[in-house]
C-alpha positions in Angstrom: 77.3 5.9 -19.7 76.3 8.0 -16.8 73.9 10.7 -18.5 72.2 13.4 -17.0 70.3 16.1 -18.5 71.5 19.7 -18.8 69.3 22.3 -20.1 71.6 25.1 -21.4 70.2 28.4 -22.8 73.1 29.4 -25.3 71.5 32.5 -26.3 70.3 33.9 -23.3 72.8 36.7 -21.7 74.9 35.2 -20.0 74.1 32.0 -21.6 73.1 29.2 -18.5 71.9 26.4 -18.0 71.7 23.2 -15.0 70.6 19.9 -14.5 67.1 19.2 -15.6 67.4 15.5 -14.3 68.4 12.0 -15.5 69.6 12.3 -19.2 69.8 8.5 -20.2 71.7 7.0 -17.1 68.3 5.3 -15.2 67.1 4.0 -19.2 71.0 2.8 -19.3 70.8 1.3 -16.0 67.6 -0.4 -16.8 68.6 -1.9 -20.1 71.3 -3.7 -18.3 69.3 -5.8 -16.9 66.9 -6.8 -19.5 67.6 -10.1 -21.4 67.7 -9.2 -25.6 64.0 -9.2 -26.2 62.7 -7.1 -23.6 65.2 -4.1 -24.4 62.8 -4.0 -27.6 59.3 -4.6 -26.8 57.1 -1.7 -26.5 56.5 -0.8 -23.3 53.1 2.0 -22.2 54.3 5.0 -19.6 52.7 3.8 -16.3 52.0 7.3 -14.2 52.2 6.3 -11.1 55.7 5.0 -11.5 56.1 8.6 -13.0 54.7 10.2 -10.5 56.6 8.6 -7.6 60.1 9.2 -9.6 59.4 13.0 -10.2 58.2 13.4 -6.2 62.1 13.1 -5.5 62.8 16.9 -3.7 65.4 17.4 -6.6 62.1 18.0 -8.9 61.1 20.6 -7.1 64.2 22.5 -6.3 65.1 25.7 -8.8 67.9 26.5 -10.4 71.0 26.9 -10.4 71.0 22.8 -9.4 73.3 20.1 -10.2 73.0 16.5 -9.8 74.8 14.9 -7.4 76.5 11.4 -8.9 74.9 9.7 -6.4 71.0 10.7 -7.3 70.3 8.8 -10.0 71.7 5.9 -9.5 71.1 2.2 -10.0 70.2 2.5 -5.8 68.0 5.2 -6.3 65.9 3.6 -8.9 65.6 0.0 -6.9 64.2 2.2 -4.3 61.5 4.0 -6.8 60.9 0.7 -8.5 60.0 -1.5 -5.4 56.4 -0.5 -5.2 56.2 -1.2 -8.9 57.5 -5.0 -9.0 54.9 -6.4 -10.6 55.3 -4.3 -13.8 56.6 -5.3 -17.3 60.3 -4.3 -17.9 59.1 -2.7 -21.2 56.6 -0.6 -19.1 59.7 0.4 -16.8 61.6 1.6 -19.3 59.0 3.5 -21.2 58.3 5.2 -18.2 62.2 5.9 -17.6 62.0 7.4 -21.2 58.9 9.8 -20.5 60.4 10.7 -17.1 63.6 12.1 -18.8 61.1 13.9 -21.8 59.1 15.2 -18.9 62.2 17.0 -17.4 63.1 18.8 -20.5 59.3 19.7 -21.0 59.6 21.1 -17.6 62.8 23.4 -18.1 62.0 24.7 -21.4 58.1 25.7 -20.1 59.8 27.3 -16.9 62.6 29.0 -18.2 61.9 29.3 -22.2 58.7 28.8 -22.8 58.8 29.9 -26.4 61.4 27.8 -27.5 61.7 26.8 -31.1 64.7 25.0 -31.6 65.8 22.0 -29.1 69.2 20.6 -30.0 69.5 17.4 -28.2 73.6 15.8 -27.8 75.1 13.1 -26.1 73.6 9.5 -25.3 69.9 11.2 -25.9 70.8 12.4 -29.1 70.8 8.3 -30.2 67.8 7.0 -28.2 64.6 7.0 -30.8 62.5 6.8 -28.4 63.8 9.7 -26.3 63.7 11.9 -29.0 60.1 10.9 -30.5 58.6 12.0 -26.8 60.5 15.0 -26.8 58.9 15.9 -30.3 55.9 15.1 -28.8 56.0 16.9 -26.0 57.6 20.1 -27.0 55.5 20.3 -30.8 55.9 24.0 -31.2 60.1 23.6 -31.3 62.0 21.4 -33.8 63.8 18.4 -31.7 67.1 17.4 -33.5 69.9 15.8 -32.8 73.6 16.4 -32.7 76.3 13.2 -32.5 79.2 14.2 -30.4 81.2 11.5 -29.5 82.0 10.6 -26.0 80.1 13.1 -24.6 78.6 11.4 -21.7 75.9 13.7 -21.0 72.4 14.6 -22.6 72.5 18.3 -23.3 69.5 19.6 -24.5 70.3 23.7 -26.0 67.5 26.0 -25.9 67.8 29.0 -27.8 66.1 31.9 -26.0 64.5 34.9 -27.8 
């Protein structure tokens, strides 16, 4: 499932949003490469890898922005991971989860710092690790999941006061 993280400010006038970064697409790509026992092993965020991922110019762009289909691809991921071949599979997975959660936190900090409610839909809503990281990184907001069958995107709706 290709999942880009769209952040939507639903109560702004007019409502608006943008692609904040990868939703679950990179985590999904990585999970497909893992053995069953590796997919559930706990991992630790590798901050060197996280910094390398966040160094992509896309993250510095200001909205409106939309992620091209080929941006967060297997080739993109492989190129970013090459210097980090020594990392465990579970550490890579934890770092990819952290990347998505930080993209959300950054978007909200810049454009809706007083957000008190974040609603996650799509594949991200079903990812327990991602939901936990969002709640930790957004301690003043209530993070909730809403399943949307067939959704191919992770959509975060942040009401703006």
